[in-house]
C-alpha angles and dihedrals in degrees: 000000000000123000117223123210094260094046091050091049093051091047093052090046092051091047091049094048091049090051094050093044092048092049094048090048089051094053093044092051095040089089093053090056093048122107112259125242115245093212097055090045090051092048090050093049091050093049089056091056130080120231090253092056090049093051089048092051090050093048088051092047090054091051093045091051091053091049090049091049092052091046091051090048092051093047090049092050092049092049093046088053092050092048089049093050091048090049090049092053093042092054087077110088095216095049089047091053094048094043104036095149093056094045097047096059098090128198116325112250092236091062094046090058115071094204125125112247093184113103120248122244089255091054090048092049092053092049090052093047094049096039111159090001089083089069104046118109103193141035089246091056089046092054091048091052092047092249093123131030116263117268 
């Protein structure tokens, strides 16, 4: 197949137009694929809420933080009791020899640290404000989930 001058010119024009359109489409859609900014998502989410809704979310966050702290304390006390019971049994030489796997475990790292793993009320409030927005990976996903304003 032989290309004539007109056919070659049309082919070059089509390739050039496709390249320009593809490049333009890439630059236009580049923002949609970018990672969203948490501050702007938070600001947008807050702008969609009324003052009463924000107050209710904050009150719920305070209540939830107290509940989480109590649950953490209960789990720690239960774990301390289990570790103490295991240590009591393992203090006997014969028991320690017969149950070496149980007695060689040691204290769990979470019990050795005296830090609170329960979230604060501010952390719970932020989680409730952002909601699903914490899990979006692109600006387009953020717009679809009402985390960012429409374009």
